C-alpha angles and dihedrals in degrees: 000000000000120000115258118262117243122238122196116194121189112197126205130186134358134023089257089064089053089055092045091052090054091052092046090054090050092048090057096049088086088062092055101265130143122188122250133192093222130069092198097083099024123130090205132023120199122189109202101201139201125211099194099091128071118281090001094159094051090051089054092052090049090052091049089054089058090058093052095094090054090052092048091050092046114028089184091064111111121212125197137181118211136170134043100331087052088053093049099042101034115165090001087079093060091043093053095038109030090182088073110100103182137032120183130172124226093258095051107048092108084075092060095111090056092046092047091052090052091050091050088059089059097258129126115247125210128174120162098143126129097235123208093226120085105254091207090057090052097049118097120258111277114261117255095237117137116267137206119260097269134044142177119237121190112219102160137028137188131023137244097191098090098203106196094242100044132095097189097099088054098044101034100027132215123346112283126177127203116234111264094236092059093047091049092048091051091046091051090049091051092050091051088056095052106277115141100170127046126190112203111219135206139140083239101009099173089061086069112137104169090108125057088239096047120228091331090056091050091049092051090050093048090051088064092065110106111232096023102112103171138036128189133167137201150216113019138176118223092230092062098051095111127186094261093053092048090050091048090066088064097035106045112066091193092058105095122234095245126100130182105203113164120211099170095200142019094215117095090206092056093041088057092048088050090052090234092146095215135080131233090250092052090052093050093049089049090054089052090057092047092050090047088058094044112015096187096051116134114222126216128184149173127237135189117200125196096028109173109284096016110149130195088261091052090051091049088055088057092050089049092052093048091050091051096047100045102212121214090200133005142168122219132185142175113251114258124179121252113206112245096025121113094241092056089076094056128093111264129231114254113275095234089053090051091050093050094047093047091051092050093048094046090051090058094043092051090051089053093047092050091047090052092051094045089052088062093063109110092019127114116234137174112246125197103207116220112170147350117284129225096270126069110270093010123133127190129207145144131271124220086268093055092251114148108243127188125197131182111212141119122261101028116137132185107270095035114133105207142174111245133181112219111231104168142020124211131177098283107006148031130238120218147178120236114246100171138351132213 
């Protein structure tokens, strides 16, 4: 019996890419591969790329350059590029880096076994189509190996919103939802392998329509699975937060009180230029309804500063919105053009202005994050423990509010869902005392 071939996957970007990398590894098990944590002795290297950040393609080419010595030392090594940069660049990747053997887009990775077979014959393999068949239906059944206590589960892909700054509609395609029965079967399988918390993923996850009741209906159905203790979802668009999904935050105990709901700007003028199709006031009123359904919910958001045409007054509108919302977590970035998007053709804000605005915004967001964490001191939370901490006897997990919590106590195992009293807040985590374990 021949020894298994080793597959090294390096994952960039969002949680969906983490999920996709898992499925790509599983798709290649039929070809005799096992995953490895080291590229040095791999038989195949796959870069699962993300196109959201600035100069994403150039960073991929730079990374490929670092693998050149491995290819020179082992001509049989196969190198592939997958994900959104693969979709955007296509054959250009092989043209610029001839050592690349395989390029596959995020909607086609179920075809990896066919592409790998082609590569093994000495041919180049390229597939960046948007196939008609459901890739999830074509992938092999997930192996029955034990899992950690939490898992990502993709339920929706693509986006029809066409925000002026975003490449997702071009790299992931139109919005597509997986049928509810397939999602529920995969969730049941994950639970049987030890998963207690599932995060539902989608580029625009609350546009999910694979269940008659939309995402809310799917969440209600998932909540019926014995052993599944926690449900989360990300990332959402304000325009798809319907009444049923808002109500689910108050009705479904297993749906955690944490919501990532990007707004991007507090200026109506900039929101219109971004093609967000909502106003700042509509966003704020939406948050009021969500908080009425679940008063303790922790809000998270995304912000872009220095979008083309943003004035000082527009930026101050963003600061005003942030101050009114009070985010527990948030992510903020300077605008950078993505080729092929409408905003890429517009005149950019000066870099020093972007830098100053980003620093000012992040200062406020950090204050809010620290205030949210400090407000947890003295409270009891439920922590799902995931892994050992840095100190002997320490375990680390996540609270309902997605705060990292570390506890030092005997008898805690990964997968335990325990009551913890928070006793201290530090910059990026909370410390707690164990009250009960289970």
